[in-house]
C-alpha positions as CSV (number, residue, x, y, z in Angstrom):
1,M,41.3,60.4,66.7
2,F,37.8,61.7,65.2
3,T,37.7,61.0,61.7
4,T,34.8,62.3,59.6
5,K,33.0,59.7,57.0
6,K,33.8,60.1,53.0
7,K,30.9,60.5,51.5
8,V,29.4,58.8,48.0
9,I,27.1,59.7,45.8
10,V,25.8,57.3,44.0
11,S,23.1,57.6,41.1
12,V,20.4,55.6,39.0
13,I,17.8,57.0,37.1
14,N,14.8,54.3,37.8
15,D,13.3,53.7,41.1
16,L,15.5,53.3,44.2
17,V,13.3,50.6,45.5
18,T,13.1,47.8,43.3
19,D,16.8,48.2,42.1
20,N,18.5,45.4,44.1
21,R,22.3,45.7,42.4
22,V,22.1,49.3,43.3
23,Q,20.9,48.1,46.6
24,K,24.0,45.7,46.9
25,T,26.0,48.5,46.0
26,C,25.0,51.1,48.4
27,G,26.0,48.3,51.1
28,V,29.6,47.5,50.0
29,L,30.1,51.3,49.9
30,A,28.7,51.7,53.4
31,E,30.6,48.5,55.0
32,S,33.7,50.2,53.3
33,G,33.4,53.0,55.3
34,Y,31.5,55.4,53.7
35,E,28.2,57.8,54.0
36,V,25.9,57.2,51.2
37,L,23.7,59.6,49.1
38,L,21.6,57.1,46.6
39,V,19.7,59.5,44.3
40,G,17.0,58.3,41.8
41,R,13.5,59.1,40.7
42,K,9.8,58.9,42.0
43,L,6.8,57.4,39.8
44,K,3.7,57.6,40.4
45,N,3.4,54.1,41.8
46,S,7.2,53.9,43.3
47,L,7.1,52.2,46.7
48,P,8.1,54.0,49.8
49,V,11.5,53.9,50.7
50,P,12.9,51.2,53.5
51,N,14.5,52.0,56.3
52,W,17.7,51.5,55.1
53,N,21.2,52.7,56.5
54,M,21.5,55.6,53.8
55,Q,20.3,58.8,52.7
56,T,18.1,58.8,49.6
57,K,16.8,61.3,47.4
58,R,14.3,61.3,45.2
59,M,13.3,63.2,42.1
60,K,9.8,64.3,40.7
61,L,10.1,64.9,37.0
62,I,7.5,66.1,34.7
63,F,8.6,63.9,31.8
64,T,8.6,60.2,32.0
65,K,10.1,59.2,28.8
66,G,11.4,60.3,25.8
67,P,14.1,63.4,24.9
68,L,12.5,65.7,27.5
69,F,12.7,63.4,30.1
70,Y,16.7,62.2,29.5
71,L,17.4,66.1,29.5
72,F,15.4,67.1,32.5
73,F,16.6,63.9,34.4
74,N,20.6,64.7,33.2
75,I,20.2,68.3,34.0
76,R,18.9,68.2,37.3
77,L,21.1,65.7,38.2
78,F,24.2,67.8,37.4
79,F,23.3,70.3,40.1
80,I,21.9,67.8,42.7
81,L,25.8,66.3,42.0
82,L,27.3,69.4,41.9
83,F,25.7,71.3,44.7
84,T,26.3,68.1,47.3
85,K,29.3,67.3,49.3
86,A,30.9,64.1,48.3
87,D,34.0,62.3,47.8
88,L,33.0,59.7,45.3
89,L,30.4,59.8,42.8
90,F,29.2,56.2,41.3
91,A,27.0,55.9,38.0
92,N,24.7,53.2,37.1
93,D,24.5,52.8,33.7
94,L,24.9,55.3,30.5
95,D,22.1,57.8,31.0
96,T,23.7,58.7,34.5
97,L,27.3,59.0,33.4
98,W,27.4,62.7,31.6
99,P,26.4,64.6,35.1
100,N,28.5,62.2,36.9
101,F,31.8,62.8,34.6
102,I,31.9,66.6,34.0
103,V,30.9,66.9,38.5
104,S,34.2,64.2,38.8
105,K,36.5,66.9,36.4
106,I,35.3,69.8,38.3
107,K,35.4,68.5,41.6
108,S,38.3,66.3,41.0
109,I,37.1,63.7,42.7
110,P,37.0,59.8,41.8
111,L,34.1,58.2,39.3
112,V,33.5,54.5,39.5
113,Y,31.0,53.6,36.3
114,D,29.0,50.7,36.7
115,S,27.4,49.4,33.0
116,H,24.1,47.1,34.0
117,E,24.4,46.2,30.4
118,L,25.8,47.0,26.9
119,F,23.1,50.1,26.8
120,C,24.0,50.9,23.3
121,E,22.5,47.4,21.9
122,V,19.0,47.5,24.4
123,P,15.7,46.8,21.7
124,E,14.4,50.4,22.6
125,L,17.3,51.8,20.8
126,K,17.1,49.3,17.8
127,N,14.4,51.4,15.9
128,S,15.5,54.6,16.2
129,N,19.2,55.3,14.7
130,L,19.9,58.9,15.9
131,K,19.1,58.0,19.5
132,R,21.3,55.3,19.3
133,K,24.2,57.3,18.1
134,I,23.8,59.9,20.4
135,W,24.4,57.0,23.2
136,Q,27.3,55.3,21.7
137,S,28.6,58.9,20.8
138,L,28.3,60.3,25.2
139,E,29.8,56.3,25.8
140,S,32.8,56.3,23.5
141,N,33.7,59.8,24.5
142,I,33.9,59.4,27.9
143,V,34.3,55.5,29.1
144,P,37.9,55.7,27.5
145,K,38.7,58.7,30.2
146,L,37.7,56.5,33.1
147,K,39.6,54.7,35.4
148,Y,37.6,52.7,37.8
149,C,34.7,50.7,35.4
150,I,32.3,47.9,36.7
151,T,29.9,45.6,34.7
152,V,27.6,42.1,35.6
153,N,29.9,39.5,33.6
154,Q,32.7,38.5,32.0
155,S,31.0,38.7,28.1
156,I,30.5,42.4,28.3
157,A,33.3,43.3,30.0
158,N,35.2,41.4,27.1
159,I,33.6,43.9,24.7
160,F,34.0,46.9,26.6
161,N,37.7,46.0,27.2
162,E,38.2,45.0,23.6
163,K,36.1,48.4,22.4
164,Y,38.0,51.1,24.6
165,K,40.9,49.1,25.6
166,V,39.8,49.7,29.3
167,H,40.2,47.3,32.1
168,F,35.9,46.6,33.5
169,F,35.8,44.8,36.9
170,V,33.5,41.9,37.1
171,I,30.8,42.0,39.5
172,R,28.1,39.6,39.1
173,N,24.7,40.5,39.7
174,I,24.2,37.8,42.8
175,P,21.7,38.4,45.5
176,Q,22.2,38.1,49.2
177,K,20.7,34.8,50.4
178,P,17.0,35.0,51.2
179,N,16.4,35.7,55.0
180,V,12.7,35.8,55.2
181,N,9.8,33.9,56.9
182,T,8.8,30.9,54.1
183,K,5.2,31.3,53.8
184,S,2.8,28.7,52.5
185,K,0.8,28.3,49.0
186,E,-2.5,29.0,50.8
187,Q,-1.1,32.0,52.8
188,L,0.0,33.6,49.5
189,N,-3.4,32.5,48.2
190,L,-2.1,30.6,45.6
191,P,-3.7,27.0,45.1
192,A,-2.1,24.6,47.2
193,Q,-1.6,21.1,44.9
194,T,-0.8,23.3,41.3
195,K,2.4,23.7,40.0
196,I,4.0,27.7,40.1
197,I,5.2,29.0,36.7
198,L,7.6,32.0,37.9
199,M,8.8,35.2,35.4
200,Q,9.9,37.7,37.5
201,G,11.8,41.1,37.1
202,A,11.3,45.0,37.0
203,G,12.5,45.2,33.4
204,I,9.8,43.5,32.0
205,N,10.3,44.4,28.5
206,V,10.1,44.4,24.5
207,E,11.4,40.8,23.4
208,R,12.3,39.3,27.2
209,G,9.6,36.6,25.6
210,A,6.7,37.1,28.5
211,E,3.7,37.6,25.8
212,E,4.8,34.3,23.9
213,L,4.8,33.0,27.6
214,V,1.2,34.1,28.5
215,E,0.1,32.4,25.2
216,A,1.6,29.4,26.1
217,M,-0.1,29.3,28.9
218,K,-3.5,28.1,26.9
219,E,-1.7,24.6,25.8
220,V,-0.2,24.3,29.5
221,N,-2.0,21.8,31.9
222,Q,-2.4,22.2,35.5
223,A,0.0,24.9,36.5
224,L,-0.5,28.7,37.3
225,L,1.9,31.3,35.9
226,L,3.1,34.1,38.3
227,I,4.0,37.2,36.4
228,I,5.6,39.6,39.0
229,G,7.3,43.2,38.7
230,G,6.5,45.8,35.6
231,G,8.3,46.9,32.5
232,D,7.4,47.9,29.1
233,V,4.6,45.3,28.1
234,W,2.8,45.1,31.4
235,S,-0.1,46.5,30.0
236,K,-0.1,44.2,26.6
237,L,0.4,41.1,29.1
238,A,-2.4,42.5,31.2
239,K,-4.8,42.3,27.1
240,L,-3.5,38.9,26.3
241,V,-4.5,37.1,29.5
242,E,-8.3,39.2,29.0
243,V,-8.0,38.4,25.2
244,H,-7.3,34.8,25.7
245,Q,-9.3,34.0,29.4
246,L,-6.2,32.9,31.0
247,Q,-7.1,34.3,34.1
248,D,-7.8,31.2,35.9
249,K,-3.8,30.5,34.6
250,V,-2.0,34.0,34.5
251,I,-1.8,36.3,37.5
252,L,0.3,39.4,37.0
253,I,1.6,40.7,40.2
254,D,2.8,44.6,40.2
255,K,6.3,45.6,41.6
256,I,7.0,44.5,45.1
257,P,9.4,44.4,47.7
258,K,12.1,42.1,47.6
259,E,11.0,40.3,51.1
260,E,8.0,39.7,49.3
261,L,9.1,38.7,46.2
262,I,11.0,36.2,47.9
263,S,8.2,34.7,49.1
264,Y,6.2,33.8,45.8
265,T,9.7,32.5,44.2
266,L,10.1,30.3,47.2
267,V,6.9,28.1,46.7
268,A,7.9,28.1,42.1
269,D,8.7,25.1,40.8
270,L,10.0,26.5,37.6
271,G,11.5,29.8,36.8
272,I,11.7,31.0,33.5
273,S,14.1,33.7,31.6
274,I,13.3,33.8,28.1
275,D,15.0,36.5,26.8
276,K,15.3,37.0,23.2
277,N,18.2,36.7,20.8
278,T,17.8,39.7,18.8
279,N,20.6,42.3,20.1
280,L,24.0,41.8,22.1
281,N,22.7,43.2,25.0
282,Y,20.1,40.4,25.5
283,Y,22.5,37.7,23.7
284,N,25.3,38.7,26.9
285,S,23.1,39.1,29.7
286,L,23.4,37.4,33.0
287,P,20.0,38.4,34.7
288,N,19.9,38.9,38.6
289,K,16.9,36.5,38.4
290,L,18.4,33.5,37.8
291,F,20.3,33.7,41.0
292,D,17.3,34.2,42.3
293,Y,15.5,31.2,41.0
294,L,18.2,29.3,42.3
295,Q,19.1,30.5,45.6
296,A,15.1,29.5,46.1
297,G,16.3,25.7,45.0
298,I,13.9,26.5,41.6
299,P,15.8,24.8,37.9
300,V,14.9,27.4,35.2
301,L,13.4,27.0,31.7
302,A,15.7,29.7,29.6
303,T,17.0,30.4,26.0
304,H,20.4,29.7,24.8
305,L,22.1,32.7,25.9
306,P,25.7,32.1,27.1
307,E,26.3,33.3,30.7
308,I,23.1,31.7,31.2
309,E,23.7,28.3,29.4
310,R,27.4,27.9,31.1
311,I,25.7,28.1,35.0
312,L,22.7,25.9,34.1
313,N,24.6,23.2,32.5
314,Q,27.6,23.5,35.0
315,Y,25.2,22.6,37.8
316,N,22.4,20.7,35.7
317,A,20.1,22.8,36.6
318,G,17.4,23.5,34.0
319,W,16.3,23.7,30.5
320,F,16.0,25.3,27.1
321,I,14.0,26.3,24.8
322,E,14.7,26.3,21.0
323,N,12.3,29.6,19.9
324,H,9.8,31.6,21.1
325,L,6.6,30.3,19.2
326,P,4.3,29.5,22.5
327,S,3.4,26.2,21.5
328,H,6.7,24.5,21.5
329,I,7.5,26.7,24.8
330,A,4.1,24.9,26.1
331,E,5.2,21.7,25.5
332,R,8.7,22.4,27.4
333,I,6.7,23.4,30.2
334,N,4.4,20.2,29.8
335,Y,7.2,18.0,30.0
336,I,9.4,19.9,32.3
337,L,6.5,19.6,35.3
338,G,5.8,16.1,34.6
339,S,9.3,15.0,34.9
340,E,11.1,12.8,37.1
341,E,14.1,15.2,36.5
342,L,12.3,18.6,37.9
343,A,12.7,17.0,41.4
344,I,16.6,16.0,40.7
345,K,17.1,19.7,39.4
346,K,15.6,21.4,42.0
347,T,17.9,19.8,44.1
348,N,20.5,20.8,41.8
349,A,19.5,23.9,42.1
350,L,19.4,24.2,45.3
351,R,23.2,23.3,45.3
352,A,24.0,26.0,42.5
353,G,21.9,28.8,44.6
354,M,24.2,27.6,48.1
355,E,27.2,28.1,46.0
356,L,26.3,31.2,43.8
357,N,25.6,34.1,46.4
358,W,26.5,37.2,47.2
359,E,28.5,36.9,50.3
360,T,31.5,35.2,48.1
361,E,30.6,37.8,45.3
362,K,31.2,41.0,47.4
363,V,34.6,40.4,48.6
364,K,35.6,41.6,44.8
365,Y,33.9,44.9,45.1
366,L,35.3,45.6,48.9
367,K,38.5,45.0,46.8
368,L,37.9,47.4,44.3
369,I,36.1,50.0,46.6
370,E,39.1,50.0,49.1
371,G,42.0,50.4,45.9
372,I,40.1,54.0,44.7
373,Q,42.7,56.3,45.0
374,F,41.9,60.1,46.1
């Protein structure tokens, strides 16, 4: 007997192409038998949507930031959700939750909420009590009423569980095993005999340590720093490179497709993840770039944040900085790149990457999706 597939609308506020967690979510939903529509934004520098096995809809908005941006985004999203047939709604992060929640009530269909971070604790809200109160009010009024909630690590899940008495399933943002043709440094136009330091991420924003890392390169010997992605401090990083005349030591590469990014990751010698312990969101974070580095067999220089520290210590696959002074960061990098430990920890990182993969993590996701009640 012919059975029509259930339809799910997945909402995200950012660019569809560079959000790997959302792509993996859509893959799990498709594997579970859903017809997927992914809704997000189209920006001036948005990459083309690849040939994915799902439908996509990208919104162009007049406003790109501030209160009017969030207002118009949520209104547009509300009407898309309201007038598009769906059996299930899937909201990524707090900034898509309100229209999803309202439409799920109007249509009496289930809603899954995936919180990628402690949204109300991000540094962008730290200096605005009014904005923070608005988002906190939204979260505290909706989250306790939800049945299906997901987040990225146990530390954040514990905070939500205690605050709202709602169980959050933990689905870590572990990438799929890379499946690309390896390119040499020469093919990537990188110097063959130079050690490569890499910081990657679509959200290289304030308090991620990127500015100090660039300044540290003044004192780093015989190495090249690649920063790949984008974020709020991107223009500031470009200015720092110019001011300190670091064009031969630092290369900024704007957002590129995941397959291209992996090529650079695979030739790196050291991955960087040095978010500052300035807010609960960063303190409890477990960035997906950590897993990208490990799967490529690249040890990591990181800050002492509990979720990151737990994994790097478990596999003996990294080092830590004690502060964000550029001179200290440079000292640590110089030591690492000249140390016999580097080869040992590369082997450990590769072992960690073989064990930490999406194929294992998604089993929990499939079980959660299969348990949704209609």
